[in-house]
OpenMM code with the backbone's topology and positions (N, CA, C; nanometers):
from openmm import Vec3, app, unit

residues = "MET GLU PHE THR VAL ARG PRO ILE GLY ARG VAL PHE GLY GLY ARG HIS GLU PRO THR ASP ASP ASN TRP ASP ALA VAL GLU SER VAL ILE CYS LEU ASP ALA ASP ARG PHE GLU PRO ASP ALA PHE ALA GLY LEU ASP SER PHE SER HIS VAL GLU VAL VAL TYR LEU PHE ASP ARG VAL ASP ASP SER GLU ILE VAL LEU GLY ALA ARG HIS PRO ARG GLY ARG GLU ASP TRP PRO ARG ILE GLY ILE PHE ALA GLN ARG GLY ARG THR ARG PRO ASN ARG ILE GLY VAL THR VAL CYS ARG ILE ARG GLY VAL GLU GLY LEU ARG LEU SER VAL SER GLY LEU ASP ALA ILE ASP GLY THR PRO VAL LEU ASP ILE LYS PRO VAL MET SER GLY PHE ALA PRO ARG GLY ALA PHE HIS GLU PRO SER TRP ALA ARG GLU ILE MET ALA ASP TYR TRP".split()
positions = [
    Vec3(-2.4275, -1.0983, -1.3804),
    Vec3(-2.4294, -0.9747, -1.3062),
    Vec3(-2.2906, -0.9114, -1.3150),
    Vec3(-2.2867, -0.7838, -1.3375),
    Vec3(-2.1609, -0.7098, -1.3421),
    Vec3(-2.1683, -0.5922, -1.2467),
    Vec3(-2.0525, -0.5500, -1.2012),
    Vec3(-2.0417, -0.4355, -1.1121),
    Vec3(-1.9415, -0.3369, -1.1702),
    Vec3(-1.9617, -0.2117, -1.1436),
    Vec3(-1.8659, -0.1097, -1.1813),
    Vec3(-1.7925, -0.0686, -1.0549),
    Vec3(-1.6607, -0.0714, -1.0609),
    Vec3(-1.5776, -0.0338, -0.9471),
    Vec3(-1.4972, 0.0887, -0.9865),
    Vec3(-1.5030, 0.1890, -0.9021),
    Vec3(-1.4325, 0.3141, -0.9290),
    Vec3(-1.3090, 0.3229, -0.8393),
    Vec3(-1.1906, 0.3429, -0.8959),
    Vec3(-1.0702, 0.3533, -0.8125),
    Vec3(-1.0822, 0.4664, -0.7111),
    Vec3(-1.0234, 0.4435, -0.5945),
    Vec3(-1.0213, 0.5472, -0.4912),
    Vec3(-0.8975, 0.6347, -0.5039),
    Vec3(-0.7989, 0.5873, -0.5795),
    Vec3(-0.6743, 0.6598, -0.5984),
    Vec3(-0.5802, 0.5812, -0.6869),
    Vec3(-0.4529, 0.6222, -0.6857),
    Vec3(-0.3511, 0.5571, -0.7695),
    Vec3(-0.2205, 0.5436, -0.6932),
    Vec3(-0.1390, 0.4517, -0.7419),
    Vec3(-0.0038, 0.4324, -0.6895),
    Vec3(0.0899, 0.5251, -0.7655),
    Vec3(0.1760, 0.5924, -0.6923),
    Vec3(0.2783, 0.6777, -0.7529),
    Vec3(0.4148, 0.6346, -0.7021),
    Vec3(0.5113, 0.6332, -0.7923),
    Vec3(0.6471, 0.5945, -0.7559),
    Vec3(0.6633, 0.4442, -0.7536),
    Vec3(0.7712, 0.4014, -0.6906),
    Vec3(0.8005, 0.2585, -0.6887),
    Vec3(0.8495, 0.2130, -0.8248),
    Vec3(0.8085, 0.0959, -0.8652),
    Vec3(0.8514, 0.0396, -0.9935),
    Vec3(0.7617, 0.0850, -1.1079),
    Vec3(0.8217, 0.0820, -1.2261),
    Vec3(0.7467, 0.1157, -1.3469),
    Vec3(0.7178, -0.0075, -1.4316),
    Vec3(0.7820, -0.1198, -1.3982),
    Vec3(0.7614, -0.2459, -1.4701),
    Vec3(0.7267, -0.3546, -1.3686),
    Vec3(0.6374, -0.4469, -1.4048),
    Vec3(0.5958, -0.5520, -1.3104),
    Vec3(0.6911, -0.6716, -1.3079),
    Vec3(0.8031, -0.6585, -1.2387),
    Vec3(0.8952, -0.7708, -1.2237),
    Vec3(0.8507, -0.8566, -1.1056),
    Vec3(0.9001, -0.9804, -1.1003),
    Vec3(0.8461, -1.0771, -1.0054),
    Vec3(0.8996, -1.0709, -0.8629),
    Vec3(1.0207, -1.0286, -0.8389),
    Vec3(1.0793, -1.0442, -0.7059),
    Vec3(1.1298, -0.9135, -0.6455),
    Vec3(1.1694, -0.9236, -0.5188),
    Vec3(1.2337, -0.8156, -0.4428),
    Vec3(1.1459, -0.6912, -0.4275),
    Vec3(1.0221, -0.7112, -0.3875),
    Vec3(0.9289, -0.6001, -0.3694),
    Vec3(0.9389, -0.5338, -0.2323),
    Vec3(1.0012, -0.5985, -0.1358),
    Vec3(0.9968, -0.5470, 0.0012),
    Vec3(1.0565, -0.4072, 0.0159),
    Vec3(1.1610, -0.3778, -0.0577),
    Vec3(1.2272, -0.2475, -0.0465),
    Vec3(1.1601, -0.1391, -0.1304),
    Vec3(1.0627, -0.1763, -0.2121),
    Vec3(0.9967, -0.0792, -0.2993),
    Vec3(0.9099, 0.0147, -0.2150),
    Vec3(0.9336, 0.1444, -0.2312),
    Vec3(0.8533, 0.2444, -0.1615),
    Vec3(0.7693, 0.3188, -0.2636),
    Vec3(0.6441, 0.3394, -0.2291),
    Vec3(0.5526, 0.4097, -0.3185),
    Vec3(0.4518, 0.4878, -0.2358),
    Vec3(0.3741, 0.5681, -0.3044),
    Vec3(0.2725, 0.6507, -0.2399),
    Vec3(0.1382, 0.6228, -0.3055),
    Vec3(0.0372, 0.6057, -0.2239),
    Vec3(-0.0987, 0.5948, -0.2745),
    Vec3(-0.1642, 0.7297, -0.2524),
    Vec3(-0.2090, 0.7914, -0.3608),
    Vec3(-0.2763, 0.9212, -0.3520),
    Vec3(-0.4248, 0.9003, -0.3769),
    Vec3(-0.5053, 0.9407, -0.2802),
    Vec3(-0.6497, 0.9319, -0.2969),
    Vec3(-0.6982, 1.0368, -0.3955),
    Vec3(-0.8095, 1.0099, -0.4588),
    Vec3(-0.8733, 1.1012, -0.5528),
    Vec3(-0.9281, 1.2211, -0.4755),
    Vec3(-0.8672, 1.3380, -0.4950),
    Vec3(-0.9057, 1.4594, -0.4215),
    Vec3(-1.0457, 1.5074, -0.4573),
    Vec3(-1.0992, 1.4648, -0.5695),
    Vec3(-1.2356, 1.5027, -0.6062),
    Vec3(-1.3398, 1.4248, -0.5266),
    Vec3(-1.2990, 1.3152, -0.4665),
    Vec3(-1.3926, 1.2305, -0.3930),
    Vec3(-1.3710, 1.2295, -0.2432),
    Vec3(-1.2472, 1.2481, -0.1984),
    Vec3(-1.2152, 1.2256, -0.0581),
    Vec3(-1.1638, 1.3508, 0.0114),
    Vec3(-1.1951, 1.3590, 0.1385),
    Vec3(-1.1430, 1.4638, 0.2263),
    Vec3(-1.0166, 1.4103, 0.2931),
    Vec3(-0.9267, 1.4980, 0.3376),
    Vec3(-0.8047, 1.4514, 0.4035),
    Vec3(-0.8298, 1.3637, 0.5270),
    Vec3(-0.9455, 1.3766, 0.5892),
    Vec3(-0.9717, 1.2938, 0.7067),
    Vec3(-1.0084, 1.1491, 0.6711),
    Vec3(-1.0092, 1.1147, 0.5440),
    Vec3(-1.0350, 0.9760, 0.5033),
    Vec3(-0.9305, 0.8816, 0.5618),
    Vec3(-0.8095, 0.9312, 0.5848),
    Vec3(-0.7021, 0.8503, 0.6427),
    Vec3(-0.6896, 0.8697, 0.7940),
    Vec3(-0.7778, 0.9451, 0.8570),
    Vec3(-0.7679, 0.9718, 1.0014),
    Vec3(-0.7613, 0.8408, 1.0794),
    Vec3(-0.6596, 0.8289, 1.1641),
    Vec3(-0.6414, 0.7114, 1.2480),
    Vec3(-0.5604, 0.6008, 1.1837),
    Vec3(-0.5396, 0.6058, 1.0530),
    Vec3(-0.4660, 0.4998, 0.9850),
    Vec3(-0.3200, 0.4953, 1.0293),
    Vec3(-0.2663, 0.6089, 1.0703),
    Vec3(-0.1264, 0.6137, 1.1124),
    Vec3(-0.1000, 0.5387, 1.2426),
    Vec3(-0.2040, 0.4933, 1.3103),
    Vec3(-0.1842, 0.4146, 1.4324),
    Vec3(-0.1692, 0.2649, 1.4020),
    Vec3(-0.1791, 0.2279, 1.2756),
    Vec3(-0.1576, 0.0901, 1.2322),
    Vec3(-0.0194, 0.0780, 1.1692),
    Vec3(0.0352, -0.0427, 1.1700),
    Vec3(0.1658, -0.0649, 1.1083),
    Vec3(0.1542, -0.1075, 0.9624),
    Vec3(0.0421, -0.1726, 0.9263),
    Vec3(0.0265, -0.2277, 0.7923),
    Vec3(-0.1132, -0.2016, 0.7375),
    Vec3(-0.1211, -0.1973, 0.6051),
    Vec3(-0.2496, -0.1896, 0.5358),
    Vec3(-0.2560, -0.3009, 0.4321),
    Vec3(-0.3785, -0.3369, 0.4004),
    Vec3(-0.4036, -0.4289, 0.2914),
    Vec3(-0.4554, -0.3439, 0.1762),
    Vec3(-0.3876, -0.3493, 0.0642),
    Vec3(-0.4225, -0.2670, -0.0507),
    Vec3(-0.4835, -0.3575, -0.1586),
    Vec3(-0.6007, -0.3186, -0.2052),
    Vec3(-0.6684, -0.3896, -0.3136),
    Vec3(-0.6531, -0.3024, -0.4378),
    Vec3(-0.6013, -0.3598, -0.5445),
    Vec3(-0.5729, -0.2803, -0.6636),
    Vec3(-0.6052, -0.3592, -0.7898),
    Vec3(-0.5952, -0.2915, -0.9024),
    Vec3(-0.6300, -0.3505, -1.0307),
    Vec3(-0.5057, -0.3644, -1.1182),
    Vec3(-0.4833, -0.4847, -1.1708),
    Vec3(-0.3762, -0.5063, -1.2683),
    Vec3(-0.4261, -0.4510, -1.4013),
    Vec3(-0.4257, -0.3213, -1.4151),
    Vec3(-0.4901, -0.2550, -1.5288),
    Vec3(-0.4153, -0.2702, -1.6605),
    Vec3(-0.2922, -0.3170, -1.6566),
    Vec3(-0.2171, -0.3312, -1.7808),
    Vec3(-0.2149, -0.4746, -1.8333),
    Vec3(-0.2937, -0.5617, -1.7720),
    Vec3(-0.3058, -0.6987, -1.8211),
    Vec3(-0.4093, -0.6989, -1.9330),
    Vec3(-0.3675, -0.7419, -2.0501),
    Vec3(-0.4550, -0.7471, -2.1661),
    Vec3(-0.5529, -0.8644, -2.1548),
    Vec3(-0.6694, -0.8488, -2.2151),
    Vec3(-0.7694, -0.9562, -2.2151),
    Vec3(-0.7110, -1.0885, -2.2630),
    Vec3(-0.6208, -1.0833, -2.3591),
    Vec3(-0.5628, -1.2058, -2.4151),
    Vec3(-0.4752, -1.2808, -2.3148),
    Vec3(-0.4328, -1.2145, -2.2071),
    Vec3(-0.3468, -1.2766, -2.1061),
    Vec3(-0.4246, -1.3448, -1.9939),
    Vec3(-0.5520, -1.3187, -1.9831),
    Vec3(-0.6335, -1.3713, -1.8730),
    Vec3(-0.6358, -1.5241, -1.8768),
    Vec3(-0.6175, -1.5843, -1.7600),
    Vec3(-0.6198, -1.7296, -1.7466),
    Vec3(-0.7482, -1.7691, -1.6741),
    Vec3(-0.8223, -1.8610, -1.7328),
    Vec3(-0.9469, -1.9079, -1.6724),
    Vec3(-0.9352, -2.0514, -1.6215),
    Vec3(-0.8252, -2.1160, -1.6494),
    Vec3(-0.8053, -2.2545, -1.6085),
    Vec3(-0.6772, -2.2702, -1.5292),
    Vec3(-0.5954, -2.3651, -1.5700),
    Vec3(-0.4705, -2.3943, -1.4998),
    Vec3(-0.3508, -2.3495, -1.5825),
    Vec3(-0.2410, -2.3278, -1.5132),
    Vec3(-0.1146, -2.2928, -1.5772),
    Vec3(-0.0013, -2.3246, -1.4810),
    Vec3(0.1214, -2.3234, -1.5308),
    Vec3(0.2397, -2.3367, -1.4460),
    Vec3(0.2726, -2.1974, -1.3923),
    Vec3(0.2805, -2.1777, -1.2608),
    Vec3(0.3176, -2.0459, -1.2086),
    Vec3(0.4487, -1.9979, -1.2696),
    Vec3(0.4489, -1.8725, -1.3120),
    Vec3(0.5654, -1.8083, -1.3755),
    Vec3(0.6141, -1.8853, -1.4974),
    Vec3(0.5311, -1.9724, -1.5526),
    Vec3(0.5692, -2.0500, -1.6700),
    Vec3(0.6713, -2.1590, -1.6428),
    Vec3(0.6969, -2.1860, -1.5164),
    Vec3(0.7978, -2.2860, -1.4791),
    Vec3(0.7372, -2.4256, -1.4811),
    Vec3(0.7818, -2.5060, -1.5721),
    Vec3(0.7274, -2.6408, -1.5864),
    Vec3(0.7729, -2.7350, -1.4763),
    Vec3(0.8723, -2.6938, -1.3957),
    Vec3(0.9123, -2.7766, -1.2818),
    Vec3(0.8173, -2.7578, -1.1635),
    Vec3(0.7293, -2.6599, -1.1721),
    Vec3(0.6230, -2.6432, -1.0731),
    Vec3(0.4946, -2.6996, -1.1327),
    Vec3(0.4036, -2.7460, -1.0493),
    Vec3(0.2824, -2.8100, -1.1028),
    Vec3(0.1927, -2.7114, -1.1783),
    Vec3(0.1184, -2.7661, -1.2707),
    Vec3(0.0147, -2.6891, -1.3403),
    Vec3(-0.1040, -2.6818, -1.2453),
    Vec3(-0.1414, -2.5578, -1.2081),
    Vec3(-0.2480, -2.5401, -1.1087),
    Vec3(-0.3479, -2.4357, -1.1563),
    Vec3(-0.4668, -2.4412, -1.1022),
    Vec3(-0.5726, -2.3476, -1.1391),
    Vec3(-0.5410, -2.2050, -1.0968),
    Vec3(-0.5955, -2.1111, -1.1703),
    Vec3(-0.5701, -1.9690, -1.1438),
    Vec3(-0.6110, -1.9287, -1.0023),
    Vec3(-0.7120, -1.9969, -0.9451),
    Vec3(-0.7549, -1.9613, -0.8096),
    Vec3(-0.6705, -2.0274, -0.7014),
    Vec3(-0.5713, -2.1063, -0.7398),
    Vec3(-0.4768, -2.1651, -0.6459),
    Vec3(-0.3420, -2.0935, -0.6543),
    Vec3(-0.3415, -1.9752, -0.7122),
    Vec3(-0.2206, -1.8936, -0.7224),
    Vec3(-0.2598, -1.7462, -0.7175),
    Vec3(-0.1608, -1.6600, -0.7123),
    Vec3(-0.1891, -1.5173, -0.6957),
    Vec3(-0.1391, -1.4340, -0.8132),
    Vec3(-0.1243, -1.4932, -0.9285),
    Vec3(-0.0725, -1.4244, -1.0465),
    Vec3(-0.1597, -1.3092, -1.0934),
    Vec3(-0.1026, -1.2217, -1.1735),
    Vec3(-0.1706, -1.1014, -1.2213),
    Vec3(-0.2691, -1.1274, -1.3347),
    Vec3(-0.2640, -1.2440, -1.3956),
    Vec3(-0.3506, -1.2735, -1.5096),
    Vec3(-0.4846, -1.3348, -1.4660),
    Vec3(-0.5341, -1.2897, -1.3553),
    Vec3(-0.6589, -1.3386, -1.2955),
    Vec3(-0.7801, -1.2902, -1.3754),
    Vec3(-0.8919, -1.3588, -1.3641),
    Vec3(-1.0109, -1.3199, -1.4407),
    Vec3(-1.0557, -1.1745, -1.4206),
    Vec3(-1.0496, -1.1219, -1.2981),
    Vec3(-1.0909, -0.9836, -1.2744),
    Vec3(-0.9733, -0.8898, -1.2477),
    Vec3(-0.8515, -0.9414, -1.2656),
    Vec3(-0.7293, -0.8596, -1.2548),
    Vec3(-0.7130, -0.7910, -1.1190),
    Vec3(-0.7662, -0.8484, -1.0130),
    Vec3(-0.7594, -0.7857, -0.8812),
    Vec3(-0.6384, -0.8374, -0.8048),
    Vec3(-0.5602, -0.7441, -0.7522),
    Vec3(-0.4457, -0.7771, -0.6689),
    Vec3(-0.4700, -0.7321, -0.5260),
    Vec3(-0.4099, -0.8032, -0.4313),
    Vec3(-0.4215, -0.7700, -0.2891),
    Vec3(-0.2838, -0.7882, -0.2267),
    Vec3(-0.2382, -0.6882, -0.1528),
    Vec3(-0.1088, -0.6959, -0.0877),
    Vec3(-0.1142, -0.6308, 0.0494),
    Vec3(-0.0486, -0.6935, 0.1459),
    Vec3(-0.0279, -0.6329, 0.2768),
    Vec3(0.1067, -0.5619, 0.2705),
    Vec3(0.1082, -0.4331, 0.3062),
    Vec3(0.2336, -0.3582, 0.3026),
    Vec3(0.2469, -0.2700, 0.4264),
    Vec3(0.3695, -0.2256, 0.4522),
    Vec3(0.3988, -0.1418, 0.5683),
    Vec3(0.3618, 0.0043, 0.5427),
    Vec3(0.3061, 0.0656, 0.6436),
    Vec3(0.2779, 0.2095, 0.6379),
    Vec3(0.4053, 0.2837, 0.6753),
    Vec3(0.4458, 0.3761, 0.5896),
    Vec3(0.5622, 0.4605, 0.6162),
    Vec3(0.5210, 0.5996, 0.6621),
    Vec3(0.4026, 0.6422, 0.6237),
    Vec3(0.3561, 0.7736, 0.6658),
    Vec3(0.2222, 0.8074, 0.6031),
    Vec3(0.1524, 0.8969, 0.6702),
    Vec3(0.0229, 0.9442, 0.6217),
    Vec3(0.0259, 1.0959, 0.6274),
    Vec3(-0.0057, 1.1587, 0.5135),
    Vec3(-0.0082, 1.3042, 0.5091),
    Vec3(-0.1173, 1.3472, 0.4127),
    Vec3(-0.2232, 1.4045, 0.4673),
    Vec3(-0.3348, 1.4470, 0.3834),
    Vec3(-0.3946, 1.3289, 0.3098),
    Vec3(-0.3978, 1.3382, 0.1787),
    Vec3(-0.4526, 1.2313, 0.0952),
    Vec3(-0.3447, 1.1354, 0.0444),
    Vec3(-0.2269, 1.1418, 0.1063),
    Vec3(-0.1128, 1.0595, 0.0623),
    Vec3(-0.0774, 0.9558, 0.1688),
    Vec3(-0.0685, 0.8320, 0.1255),
    Vec3(-0.0287, 0.7217, 0.2119),
    Vec3(0.1010, 0.6633, 0.1568),
    Vec3(0.2103, 0.6791, 0.2313),
    Vec3(0.3393, 0.6245, 0.1899),
    Vec3(0.3521, 0.4829, 0.2450),
    Vec3(0.3908, 0.3896, 0.1571),
    Vec3(0.4002, 0.2493, 0.1955),
    Vec3(0.5280, 0.1875, 0.1403),
    Vec3(0.5647, 0.0728, 0.1945),
    Vec3(0.6719, -0.0078, 0.1362),
    Vec3(0.6220, -0.1512, 0.1248),
    Vec3(0.6730, -0.2183, 0.0218),
    Vec3(0.6339, -0.3564, -0.0008),
    Vec3(0.5051, -0.3732, -0.0795),
    Vec3(0.4599, -0.2695, -0.1460),
    Vec3(0.3406, -0.2803, -0.2304),
    Vec3(0.3839, -0.3277, -0.3680),
    Vec3(0.3359, -0.4434, -0.4095),
    Vec3(0.3772, -0.4990, -0.5386),
    Vec3(0.2841, -0.4559, -0.6515),
    Vec3(0.2675, -0.3253, -0.6611),
    Vec3(0.1917, -0.2627, -0.7695),
    Vec3(0.2817, -0.1567, -0.8323),
    Vec3(0.2661, -0.1351, -0.9608),
    Vec3(0.3552, -0.0429, -1.0305),
    Vec3(0.2965, 0.0983, -1.0383),
    Vec3(0.3821, 0.1919, -1.0719),
    Vec3(0.3449, 0.3327, -1.0834),
    Vec3(0.2217, 0.3491, -1.1728),
    Vec3(0.1199, 0.4183, -1.1233),
    Vec3(-0.0015, 0.4437, -1.1989),
    Vec3(-0.1137, 0.3440, -1.1754),
    Vec3(-0.0868, 0.2388, -1.0997),
    Vec3(-0.1867, 0.1351, -1.0745),
    Vec3(-0.3082, 0.1929, -1.0022),
    Vec3(-0.4300, 0.1636, -1.0489),
    Vec3(-0.5501, 0.2083, -0.9796),
    Vec3(-0.5701, 0.1298, -0.8492),
    Vec3(-0.5971, 0.2016, -0.7415),
    Vec3(-0.6232, 0.1400, -0.6111),
    Vec3(-0.7740, 0.1372, -0.5904),
    Vec3(-0.8253, 0.0197, -0.5534),
    Vec3(-0.9692, 0.0011, -0.5352),
    Vec3(-1.0130, 0.0158, -0.3908),
    Vec3(-0.9248, -0.0206, -0.2964),
    Vec3(-0.9598, -0.0115, -0.1550),
    Vec3(-0.8341, -0.0234, -0.0711),
    Vec3(-0.8422, 0.0257, 0.0510),
    Vec3(-0.7338, 0.0173, 0.1493),
    Vec3(-0.7985, -0.0196, 0.2818),
    Vec3(-0.7417, -0.1192, 0.3488),
    Vec3(-0.7950, -0.1623, 0.4785),
    Vec3(-0.6799, -0.1786, 0.5761),
    Vec3(-0.6987, -0.1395, 0.7021),
    Vec3(-0.5931, -0.1634, 0.7999),
    Vec3(-0.5812, -0.3125, 0.8286),
    Vec3(-0.4598, -0.3570, 0.8561),
    Vec3(-0.4389, -0.4965, 0.8943),
    Vec3(-0.4626, -0.5074, 1.0438),
    Vec3(-0.5551, -0.5933, 1.0798),
    Vec3(-0.5907, -0.6156, 1.2202),
    Vec3(-0.5682, -0.7621, 1.2545),
    Vec3(-0.5093, -0.7870, 1.3709),
    Vec3(-0.4785, -0.9248, 1.4096),
    Vec3(-0.6032, -1.0126, 1.4124),
    Vec3(-0.7189, -0.9557, 1.4408),
    Vec3(-0.8421, -1.0330, 1.4456),
    Vec3(-0.8820, -1.0923, 1.3116),
    Vec3(-0.8239, -1.0427, 1.2028),
    Vec3(-0.8526, -1.0968, 1.0700),
    Vec3(-0.7441, -1.1929, 1.0212),
    Vec3(-0.6419, -1.2164, 1.1032),
    Vec3(-0.5367, -1.3113, 1.0657),
    Vec3(-0.5952, -1.4527, 1.0683),
    Vec3(-0.5321, -1.5453, 0.9976),
    Vec3(-0.5842, -1.6827, 0.9982),
    Vec3(-0.5936, -1.7383, 1.1392),
    Vec3(-0.7018, -1.8071, 1.1659),
    Vec3(-0.7202, -1.8732, 1.2942),
    Vec3(-0.6650, -2.0149, 1.2811),
    Vec3(-0.5800, -2.0524, 1.3733),
    Vec3(-0.5214, -2.1859, 1.3684),
    Vec3(-0.4101, -2.1948, 1.2659),
    Vec3(-0.3612, -2.3160, 1.2485),
    Vec3(-0.2510, -2.3401, 1.1552),
    Vec3(-0.3014, -2.3346, 1.0115),
    Vec3(-0.2132, -2.2992, 0.9225),
    Vec3(-0.2456, -2.3065, 0.7793),
    Vec3(-0.1308, -2.3791, 0.7100),
    Vec3(-0.1553, -2.4266, 0.5913),
    Vec3(-0.0510, -2.4963, 0.5178),
    Vec3(-0.0561, -2.4563, 0.3712),
    Vec3(0.0542, -2.4808, 0.3026),
    Vec3(0.0674, -2.4490, 0.1611),
    Vec3(0.1617, -2.5486, 0.0968),
    Vec3(0.1520, -2.5684, -0.0334),
    Vec3(0.2435, -2.6617, -0.1005),
    Vec3(0.3846, -2.6040, -0.1091),
    Vec3(0.4816, -2.6912, -0.1292),
    Vec3(0.6216, -2.6484, -0.1321),
    Vec3(0.6503, -2.5509, -0.2461),
    Vec3(0.5860, -2.5655, -0.3629),
    Vec3(0.6124, -2.4733, -0.4736),
    Vec3(0.5726, -2.3304, -0.4346),
    Vec3(0.4689, -2.3155, -0.3498),
    Vec3(0.4243, -2.1823, -0.3078),
    Vec3(0.5293, -2.1153, -0.2189),
    Vec3(0.5915, -2.1915, -0.1318),
    Vec3(0.7006, -2.1359, -0.0497),
    Vec3(0.8195, -2.0993, -0.1385),
    Vec3(0.8469, -2.1841, -0.2373),
    Vec3(0.9599, -2.1600, -0.3279),
    Vec3(0.9376, -2.0349, -0.4134),
    Vec3(0.8171, -2.0164, -0.4642),
    Vec3(0.7893, -1.9001, -0.5496),
    Vec3(0.8035, -1.7686, -0.4729),
    Vec3(0.7809, -1.7739, -0.3415),
    Vec3(0.7874, -1.6528, -0.2603),
    Vec3(0.9240, -1.6286, -0.1967),
    Vec3(1.0184, -1.7194, -0.2165),
    Vec3(1.1490, -1.7106, -0.1498),
    Vec3(1.2178, -1.5766, -0.1716),
    Vec3(1.2092, -1.5190, -0.2903),
    Vec3(1.2748, -1.3913, -0.3192),
    Vec3(1.1759, -1.2795, -0.3488),
    Vec3(1.0473, -1.3071, -0.3291),
    Vec3(0.9458, -1.2071, -0.3631),
    Vec3(0.9568, -1.0823, -0.2771),
    Vec3(0.9721, -1.1016, -0.1476),
    Vec3(0.9844, -0.9875, -0.0569),
    Vec3(1.1307, -0.9639, -0.0287),
] * unit.nanometer
topology = app.Topology()
chain = topology.addChain("A")
for resn in residues:
    res = topology.addResidue(resn, chain)
    for name in ("N", "CA", "C"):
        topology.addAtom(name, app.Element.getBySymbol(name[0]), res)
């Protein structure tokens, strides 16, 4: 079974190359497709502090897709782990998800910071971050995962 997903908009500004670290200071704008959406599509979003942005790693070539295990960032000092145990861009469906800060909402434009998507990236969905969807109870992660994120934001 296959599905067709149509982007709701695109990322403008921010970075032009997909580097691995220091995304927190990156500011960008998500512009909704004016042919599909009315300005009230963002009504009420400005009362939230953060959004979860679902986007497509559209510049990942088919030859880069990983279906099994690999060393994150190619670092052999980290364990070889399955693609679904990491958040790399070479995923089977090239889908990225990031929680970022809302800087402003104006018409069909959503200004954010901390979005780790590059200029021109297709956006598939935007959802407000609500505490009710945060993890319930304690969670844990391996030490390499904490290490890989040390300079990411």
